[in-house]
C-alpha positions in Angstrom: 0.0 -0.1 0.0 1.3 3.6 -0.8 2.1 5.5 2.2 3.0 9.2 2.6 5.0 10.3 5.6 5.8 13.9 6.4 8.7 15.3 8.5 10.3 18.6 9.3 7.7 20.3 11.3 8.5 22.0 14.8 8.5 25.0 16.8 9.8 28.2 15.2 9.9 32.0 16.2 8.0 34.6 13.9 10.3 35.3 10.9 11.8 31.8 11.0 12.0 28.9 8.5 11.2 25.3 8.2 11.6 22.7 5.5 8.9 20.2 5.2 9.4 16.9 3.4 7.1 14.1 2.4 8.3 10.7 1.2 6.0 8.4 -0.6 6.6 4.6 -0.2 5.2 1.4 -1.3 4.2 -0.1 -4.8 4.5 3.0 -6.7 4.7 3.1 -10.5 4.5 6.9 -10.8 3.6 9.8 -8.7 1.0 12.5 -10.1 0.3 15.9 -9.0 1.3 16.7 -5.4 0.1 19.1 -2.9 0.6 20.6 0.5 -2.4 21.4 2.7 -2.8 22.7 6.1 -5.3 22.7 9.0 -5.3 25.0 11.9 -7.4 24.0 15.1 -11.2 24.8 14.6 -10.5 25.6 10.9 -11.1 23.8 7.5 -8.1 22.1 5.8 -6.8 24.5 3.1 -4.6 24.2 0.1 -1.2 25.7 0.4 0.8 24.7 -2.7 0.6 22.5 -5.6 3.2 21.0 -8.0 2.4 19.2 -11.2 4.1 16.2 -12.9 5.7 18.7 -15.1 7.0 20.9 -12.2 4.4 23.8 -12.5 3.6 25.3 -9.1 0.7 27.2 -7.7 0.2 28.7 -4.3 -2.5 30.0 -2.1 -2.7 33.8 -1.9 -1.8 33.8 1.7 1.7 32.2 0.9 2.7 35.7 -0.6 6.0 34.2 -2.1 7.2 33.0 1.3 6.9 29.3 0.7 8.3 27.1 -2.1 7.2 23.6 -3.0 9.5 21.3 -5.0 9.6 17.5 -5.9 12.2 14.9 -6.5 10.5 12.0 -8.5 13.8 9.8 -8.2 13.3 10.0 -4.4 9.5 10.0 -4.5 9.6 13.2 -2.4 7.9 16.5 -2.2 9.0 19.3 -0.1 7.8 22.6 1.2 10.4 25.3 2.3 8.5 27.7 4.6 10.1 31.1 5.3 9.1 34.3 7.0 6.8 32.5 9.1 3.9 34.0 11.0 1.8 32.9 13.9 -1.2 32.5 11.5 0.9 29.8 9.8 0.6 27.6 12.8 -1.2 24.3 11.6 -0.8 20.9 10.9 0.7 20.5 7.4 -0.5 17.6 5.2 1.0 15.9 2.1 -1.3 14.8 -0.6 -0.5 13.0 -3.9 -1.9 11.3 -6.8 -0.2 8.0 -7.6 -0.4 5.1 -9.7 0.5 1.7 -8.3 2.6 -0.9 -10.1 -0.6 -2.7 -10.6 -1.9 0.3 -12.6 -4.4 1.5 -10.2 -4.6 5.5 -9.8 -5.6 6.8 -6.4 -5.0 9.7 -4.1 -3.1 9.4 -0.8 -2.8 11.5 2.3 0.0 11.7 4.9 -0.6 12.0 8.7 0.6 15.5 8.8 3.4 17.3 10.5 2.7 20.2 13.0 4.2 23.7 12.5 4.0 26.0 15.3 5.1 29.7 15.0 5.5 31.6 18.3 5.1 35.4 18.5 
């Protein structure tokens, strides 16, 4: 079964940086478009960034050029570089990916998330 595992979260002060990583494992034939979402307590999960199979990227308006999404298909990894963090960025960050298994089955997968906490 395909699994996504995030890492890199933590506690950081306002203005600080973190690098989140998400590694996909299992019977993967290919990864499709990949996303980072986040969910703060009491709020809905929201899209942060997207990267397509061709490397095109899109960001939520609130990112304001502070975050950078990237992927390494050879390592089955998607990363999110966070910079100029603000307390409003405090949330659990989730990796999401389309993938096709070696059996040819396409599906969408979620990781368990990694917590980012920004102190003021």
